[in-house]
C-alpha positions as a Markdown table, in Angstrom:
| # | Residue | x | y | z |
|---|---|---|---|---|
| 1 | Met | 99.8 | 9.6 | -77.3 |
| 2 | Arg | 98.1 | 12.8 | -76.3 |
| 3 | Ile | 99.0 | 14.4 | -79.7 |
| 4 | Gln | 97.5 | 11.5 | -81.6 |
| 5 | Ala | 94.4 | 11.5 | -79.5 |
| 6 | Ala | 93.9 | 15.2 | -80.0 |
| 7 | Leu | 94.4 | 14.9 | -83.7 |
| 8 | Ser | 91.9 | 12.1 | -83.9 |
| 9 | Arg | 89.4 | 14.2 | -81.9 |
| 10 | Ala | 90.0 | 17.2 | -84.1 |
| 11 | Glu | 89.5 | 15.2 | -87.3 |
| 12 | Thr | 86.3 | 13.7 | -85.9 |
| 13 | Ala | 85.0 | 17.1 | -85.0 |
| 14 | Gly | 85.9 | 18.4 | -88.4 |
| 15 | Arg | 84.0 | 15.7 | -90.1 |
| 16 | Lys | 80.9 | 16.4 | -88.0 |
| 17 | Cys | 81.1 | 20.1 | -88.9 |
| 18 | Ala | 81.5 | 19.3 | -92.6 |
| 19 | Thr | 78.5 | 17.0 | -92.5 |
| 20 | Arg | 76.4 | 19.8 | -90.8 |
| 21 | Leu | 77.6 | 22.3 | -93.3 |
| 22 | Ala | 76.4 | 20.1 | -96.2 |
| 23 | Leu | 72.9 | 20.3 | -94.8 |
| 24 | Gly | 72.9 | 24.1 | -95.3 |
| 25 | Pro | 75.0 | 27.1 | -94.7 |
| 26 | Asn | 75.3 | 28.0 | -91.0 |
| 27 | Pro | 77.6 | 30.9 | -90.4 |
| 28 | Thr | 78.4 | 29.9 | -86.8 |
| 29 | Leu | 79.3 | 26.4 | -87.7 |
| 30 | Leu | 81.4 | 27.6 | -90.6 |
| 31 | Arg | 83.4 | 29.9 | -88.3 |
| 32 | Gln | 83.9 | 27.0 | -85.8 |
| 33 | His | 84.9 | 24.7 | -88.6 |
| 34 | Gln | 87.4 | 27.2 | -90.0 |
| 35 | Ala | 88.8 | 27.9 | -86.5 |
| 36 | Leu | 89.2 | 24.1 | -85.9 |
| 37 | Lys | 91.1 | 23.7 | -89.2 |
| 38 | Asn | 93.3 | 26.6 | -88.4 |
| 39 | Ser | 94.0 | 25.3 | -84.9 |
| 40 | Val | 94.9 | 21.9 | -86.1 |
| 41 | Ser | 97.1 | 23.3 | -88.9 |
| 42 | Thr | 98.9 | 25.5 | -86.4 |
| 43 | Ser | 99.4 | 22.7 | -83.9 |
| 44 | Leu | 100.8 | 20.4 | -86.6 |
| 45 | Ala | 103.2 | 23.1 | -87.8 |
| 46 | Glu | 104.4 | 23.6 | -84.2 |
| 47 | Leu | 104.9 | 19.8 | -83.8 |
| 48 | Asp | 106.9 | 19.7 | -87.1 |
| 49 | Arg | 109.2 | 22.5 | -85.8 |
| 50 | Leu | 109.7 | 20.7 | -82.5 |
| 51 | Ile | 110.5 | 17.4 | -84.2 |
| 52 | Glu | 112.9 | 19.2 | -86.6 |
| 53 | Gly | 114.6 | 20.8 | -83.5 |
| 54 | Leu | 115.0 | 17.4 | -81.9 |
| 55 | Glu | 116.4 | 15.9 | -85.1 |
| 56 | Gly | 118.8 | 18.7 | -85.8 |
């Protein structure tokens, strides 16, 4: 539940950042957007490893 809620929040925030970026380049928002994408990717990779460990 918490993972799904966090993923949903991250996706929503990512969409907001992408919309703002479309209005014009903003280096601060671009860095925040990239950091968010990296954080979500890292978290999902860790989750995959945990699930594989439970399955194996």
